[in-house]
N, C-alpha and C positions, 0 to 999 in steps of 0.2 A: 437941683441941689444934690441929688443922689449922684449925678454924673460928676460934679465937682469934687465930691468926697472920694469917689472911686479914682479920679485922676490924681488927687493929692496923695492917696494911699499908694497908688502905682508909682508915683514919683519918688516917694519915700522908700519903697521896697525895691524899686528898680524893675517893675513889671513893664512889659510891652503891651500897650493897649491898641497899638496901631495895626497889628497883624503883619508887621514887616520882618518878623523873625523868620529866618530860613532854617528848616529842619537840618540837623547835622547829618553828615555822611557817616553812618554808623551801622552796626549789625551787618546785614547783607550788602550794604553799600560802603563797607569799610574801605578806606583809600588803599590803592595799590598802583602799580605801574605795568600791569600785564599787557595792555595794548601797546605800550612802547617796546616791550620785549617780544611782541609777536612779529613773525617774519613779514616783510613787505613784499607782496606779490606783484604789485604794479604801482608806479607813480603816474597819476593821471589827474591833472588839475581839474577841479570842480566836478569830480565824479559823483554821480547820484543814481538812485533807482536801480540798485543791484537786484536782479531777479534771475531765477533759473527757469527757463522755458524749454521743456523737452530735455534734450541733452546739451542745450546751449546756455552759457552764462551771458547775460545781456546787461548793459548799463547805459546810462545817458550822460552826455556832457553838453549842456546847452540844448541846441537843436539837433545834435548828432546822437545817433544810437549806435553803440559799438557792440559787436559780438566778440567775446573774449575766448581765448583758447589756451590750454596749458602749454607751458614751454619750460625749457631748462633755464634755471637761474643760478645766481651765485651761491645760494644756499639750498639748491635743489629745485623744488616745485615753484613755478612762477606763472604769471599770466602775461599774455600779449594780445594786442588787437588783431583779430584775423579778418574782420570785415566791418565796414562802417557805411552808414547811410544817413541822409539828412532829411529832416522834416522842415516844413515851411516856417514854423515858429518853435520857440523853446518847449521842450518836453518837461512837464511838471511832475508827472507820476507815471509809473508802470506797474502792471500786475500780470502774473502768469497763471494760466489754467493748464489743463492737461496738454492741449495742443493749440492754445490760443494765447495771444499777447495783447493786453489792453494798454494803449498808449494815450495818455492825456496830453493834448497839444494846446498850449496856452491860447485862449481866445478863439479856438477852432472847434474843439469838441474832443470826443474820445474815439480813437480808432481801434477796431477789433481786427487783429492781423494774425496771419500765420507766423510761426517763429522766425522765418527767414524774410518776412516782409513781402513775400511774393503776392499775397492777396491782402487786401485792406478794405474795410468798410467803416465809414464815418458815421458815428452816432452823435447828433447835435440836438440837445434838449434845450428848448428856448428858455425854460424856467431855471435851468441849472447853470450857475456861473462857471463858464469854461475857463475863466482867467485864473481860477484859484483851486484847481483840483489837487489836493495835497497827498491823497493816498487812495488806493483801490484794492479790492479783494473779490475774487470769484466765490460766490456761494455755491454755484454749480455751473455747468457749461452754458446755461442760458440766463443766469442771473449775476449781475455785477453790482457790488456795493461800492459806493463812491463817497469819499469825504471831501467836502468843499470847505476849505479853511475859513473863507470870509466872502461875503457878498459885497464888501466895500473895498477890498484891497486885492491886488493880484498876488500870486504865490511868492514872487520875489520881494513883495512888500510886507513880509511877515513881521519885520521889526517895527514898521509903522503901525501894523495892526495891534501889536502888543502895547506900544507906547500911547496909542489913542484909546486904549482900554475897550476895544471893539469885541463884541460877542455876537457875531453874525454868521457863524458857521452852521453847517447842516450836513446830514447824512441822507443819501439817496439810494434807492433800490431800482436798478435799471433792468428791464426785460430786454435782452439783446434781440430776441426774435421779433418782437413787436415795436421795438425802439420807443418804448414808453418808460416813464420814470415817475416815481412817487417819493416824496420826502417823508422819511420815517423819524427824523429828529431835527430840531432847529434850535436857534438861540445858543449854540455852543461857542465856546471861546477858543477858536482855532483848532478844530479837530485835525490832527496831523498824522494819524496812524489808524489802521482798521484791519481786523482779521475776523474770520468766521470760524467758530468752533462748535460743532454739533448744531444746537439750536440757539446758540448765543453769539452775539456780536460784541467784540471788545473794541473800544474807541479811545485813542489817546486825546485828551483835551488839554492842549499845551498850556494855555494861559491860566488855567485853574489847577495845574500841576497834578493831574490825576488821570486815571484810566477808568472809563465807564463800561459797564456791562448792560446789554439790553437784548431783547428778543429781535428776531429778524424783521419784525414789523414795528420796531421801536418801542415796544411795551416793556414793562418790568425794568425800567431804567434804574440803575443803582451804581454806587461807587465800588469798583473792584479793587482799586489801588489809589490811595490818596496821600496828600501832604508830602509830595515828593520834593527833594531839594534841587531838582533840575526839570527842564521842560521836556516831557515825553514826546517821542515822535513815532516813527514807523514800527510796526510789530511784524515779526516773522515767526512761522511755526518751527518748533524744535522736534527733531525726528524721534527723540526719546520721550516725547510728551511735554506739554507746556509750550512756552513761548520765549522768544528773544525780543527785548524791548530796547530800542535806541533812544537815548536822551541827547538831543542835539546841542544843548547849551545849559550851563549851570545857572541857578538862581543866585542873585547877589543882593546882600542887604541894602546896598546903595541904590540899586535899581528898584527894589521894593519900596524904598523911601521916596524916590523920585516919582513913582507911580501914584503916590498920594499927594504930590505937590502939583496941582493942576496948572497953576499959573506959570510956574517954572518950566514944567514939561511942555506946555503950549509954546512958550517962547523958544525953547530948545528945538522943537520940531520945526518951527518957522524959520529959524536963523542959522541952524547948523546942519552940515552934511550928515546924513544918517550913519555914515561910517564912523563918525566921531561922537555919536550920542552916548549918553550914559545908559547903555542898553546891552543885552547879551549879544554875542557874536559867534560865528562859526569858527573864526580864527582871530588871533590877536598878535600884537608885537610886530606889525608890519609898517607902522607909521609912528613918528614921534608926536603926532597930533592926537593920538588916542589918549583918553583919560586914564588916570591912575597907572603911571609907569614907574614911579619911584616909591619912596617911603617904605611901606611894608612889603612891597613886591620884591625888592632886592636887598641883599646884605652882602657886603664885600664884593660888589659887582656881580653877584650870582643870583639868578632868579630862583626863588625857593618853591618847592612843590606845593606848599601850603599857602602860597601867596593869594591875595584876592585876585580873581580873574574873571574875564568876560567869557572865555571859552574853555572847553575841556573836552575830553573824549570819554564817553560812558556807554557801556553795553550791559544790560541787566538780564540775567536768566530768571525767568518766572515759571512757576508751576502751572498746572492746568486751571487753577483758580485765580491766576494772576498775582499770587503772592511771591515776593522777591526771594530768591534763593542765594544768588551770588552775583558778583559783578566783575567787569574788566574795565580798567580806567587808564586814561592818560591825563596826568594832573597838570597843574599850571606850567611846569617846566617841560612838559612832554611835547611831542610833535605828531600826535594822531588825534587831532581835535575836530569837532564838528561832525560827529557820526550821524548820518542821515538815512542810511539803508544797510541792510544785511540779509544774508541768505545762506543756508546750509548747502554745501556741496560735498558729497561723500561723507568723510569723517571729520570735516572741518567747517568752521563758520567763517564766511567771508564778510569782512566789515569794511564798508565804504565810508571813509572819513572825508567828507566834502571840503571841510575847512582846510585840512592839510593836503588834500589832493593825493590820497593814498588808499590802496586796498591792502588790508592786512588779513592774516589768517589766525583764528583761534583754533588750536589743534588738540584740545583736551576735552572733547565731547564725551567720549566713551567712559562709562563708569561714573558719570555725574548725573544720574537720573534725578529729576526733581520730584 
């Protein structure tokens, strides 16, 4: 009876009792086009896992690991591929320590390598799902923290993990010397980013739109940043203190609604190619089969920046407590979408937009301390 009265009152007043309302892009997330204005350092399709290891900039593309070197470009500083090497299977995540590079190879395990790949040691933990290592971070030279996005889906199946409402992610602490691992957190909804700061670990929990804070043993778990309008991904340290947070796709009210319609969603998953699901994406506008292409998206044959979209580009600067300070965006009509990795090099932040296949540079770090 009480429920019926609440529903009737909500219908009369226009309240949303389904929880499908997406928080607005406001305050520190106020819309802008700064990523589109940033200089493009390198066009590299499917670029991912940007890290700095020693003096080298390293990234991955599928099963290839590329070492990048500065070069002269049309607008000055640019990047080029100076060296490449191939792994047996796709690389899902990388992390850099002082003189070590951790490389997660899908279905194989985690390789601890020298920056140039001359030496390599495989760590394969039977209880750790090597098919879905989404992020890693060194706590110290002998300890590696690993985020496993899901025990049920591989890393490339992240869209299926969301649309099946799976919460089978976990965080592991690996002792590199003894090759042992212990799970410090489980039941997470696709942890996709991790970083260690002093005695705290910050973890992006993508499908619950939040960043968690916990101790290095998994204790004292609490929400550090919640109710986000996009899906948070990898986290990188900022040289001036605080963090950089990549958000790889925006939330969409229609997706939030579909997530509550179990019968419709099950039929969609069963009968439609994942590229054309009503679901977030790293890039859009590549096929006429994609949903929502007309209507509010275009006016006078022009795509508007405020249009409903499945993909966007979003980088957020956070302070040491993970509170948002400012952001850099590529909106619906932009072309720096699907940001999955980032790292600081000198006085600039390199941003890897996997969806658009670009590495761009944010060059206004100095004087913006969080």
